[in-house]
Every structure is written in structure tokens, then in C-alpha cells.
N, C-alpha and C positions, 0 to 999 in steps of 0.2 A: 506306059507307066501304070502305077497302081494308085488306088485311093486309100487313105489312112482313116482309121477310126480312133475311138478313145483308148484303145489298148496299146497302140504303138508307143514305145518308150525309147528315147535316144540316150545312149551311154557312150561316153568318150572311151576310145580304145587306149589303154595304158601300155607303155613299154614299146610302142611302135615308132620307128624312126619318122620324124616329121618331114613332110615334103617342103621343098623350096617354095616359098609363097609367091615368088615372081614368075618363075618359069620352070616348073618341075618336069616338063616335057614327058608326060606319062605315055607309055606304050603298053598295049595289051596284046598278048599272043594267046590264042585259044584254039583248042581242038574239041572234039566231042567229049573228051575225057578230062582234059586238064586246062587250066587257065593260069596265066602268069601276068603279073603287073609289075612294070619297072618305072621308077621315078627318081628324079634327082632330089637329094636330101638338102635340107636347110643348112645342116652343119656336118662337118666331117667328124667321125668318131674321135673321142679324146685320145684313144690309145694309138692312133695313127701318127706316124712321123710327118710333120708338116713341111718337110724339106721340099717336097714336090707338090706344092699347093695348087699347081695348075690342074691337076686331076680332080674331077668331081667325085663325090660320094654318091653312089646309086644303090637304092634298095630294089631287090627283086623279091616279090611276094608270090609264093606258090600256094594257091588255094586247094584245099583237100576236098575232093568229091564235090566240085562246083556244079550245082544243078541249073543255075541261070545267071546271066550277067547283063548289065547295061553299061554303056560307055558313051558319053556325049553330054548334052545339056543337062542341067543349067551350068553356065559359067558363073563367076563370082558376082557379076553385075546383075544377073537375073536369079540369083540363088533364093531370094525371098519367094519365088514361085514354086520352089520344091515342096511337095506335099508334106514333108516332115519339118519344114522350117518353123512352123508354128509350134512344133514340139520341142524346139531347142537345137535343131541341127543347124550348124553354122558353116559358112564358107571357110575354106582352108582347114577343115576338121577331118578327123578320122573317127568313125563311130561304128558301134554295133547297135542294131535296132532289136530290142526285146519285144516279144509278142507282135512280130512283124505282120502287117496286113498283106505284104507281098507273099510271105511264106504261107499264110492262111489261104490266099488266093490260089497258089500253086497246089496246095493240098486239095482244095475243092475241085480244081481242074483235073487232078489225077484220080479223084474218087471214082470215076467211071471204070478204071482199070479193074479187071476181075481179081487181081491179087493186091489190091490197094491196102497199104498199111499206114494208117494215120500216124502212128508213133514215129515212123521214119522222118516225118516232117517236123514234128514237135519235140522230139527228144534228141535230134541229131543235127539239125540245120540251123545256121545263123545267118543273119542279114548284115552285111558289112557295107559301109559307105566310106569312100575316100574322095573328099571334095577338094579339087585342085583349082588353080586360077582360071583356066579356060575350059574345064570339063569336070564331070563327076563320074566316078566309077562306082557301081554297086554290084554286089553279087550275093548269091545264096550258096553257102558252102558249109562243110563240117568244121572247118578251121583253116589255119594257114601257117606257113613257115616263112621267115624272112631272112635273107642273107644280104650283106652289104659289101659292095665291091668298089674299087677305084676305076674310073673311066667315065665314059659318057653313056647316057641312056641308049642312044642309037647303037653303040658298040656292044651293048648287052644282048642284042637280038640273037646272035649265035649261041650264047650261053643259055638263054631262055629256051631256044629251040631244042637243045639237048635234053630238056626236061619235059618235053611234050611226047606223049605216047601216040 
């Protein structure tokens, strides 16, 4: 994990489908080039026909140019131990961290590279956090795209695998 300083700022992600608070059952599929996150949604989209309400709504998030990710603790019961909790990060939240300590740490680590470009880190990368019931997902990426499907999270694995290079 990383340590935060006075610069880290927590902002709620707007327009992102909210995960089921009880059991979103997140799954991460990653390669060296791509990372996808799937989770069960709190609500089905309004435009869907509710005739077949047995099917869940699942979001698949594909992160663009993901440089790093973490998936695991803390869960909701230990979330106050997260380094950004004191900055306003809440359990069951979706956030972007501006002026991220993690990005700054990655930039310092990469600075030994002979072709290091500081602007690559500070003009293009964002720190995202998806705080679920039993786990937390964090990544550093340029952005993301979200698609919503009917089914179960587990059944999304083949669809996710199609998007891995």
C-alpha cells in the first residue's frame, strides 16, 4: 500500500453504476496490458424490461492503460484503516483520488528510467477506488469504459476474457 500526504483529495465518481452493497461479488481479470473489473449492480437500469427480474445487472469496467492495481483488503469492517479514510473515502464508495500519493510514488520509482517522462504520470494517469463490501479495488489508469449486462458476475468471465490482449 502507499502512504498519503496533505495533497491527496477524494472525489466521488459521478455517473458510474453503483455496486450492490451486500454482495457485489467483484471479479478482476488482468494481463500485462489490460484490466477489467466486474461487479453486481445495486439496481437494474430503468430502461430494462423487468419481466425477467431473476437476472442480475452486472457492470464490466475496462480500464485504459492501467499501470498498477490492487485488489483485496480492507473490507467494510476495517475500512477506517485505509490510508484515505481520513480524507473522506467511505466504504461502498466509488472515487477518484486527485493529487494521488500512489501516482507520485510510481513516478519517483520510474524516475531512474533513462527515458523517464514525468508528464506521463501527472497529465494522463488517474487513481480510482471501488470500495466493495468484502474488498477494495484500486488502480492507476488513464480512464475507463463501463458496459452493463444481464447475468451473473461469474458468467461475465468469458466476455471479460475477450477484451484482454
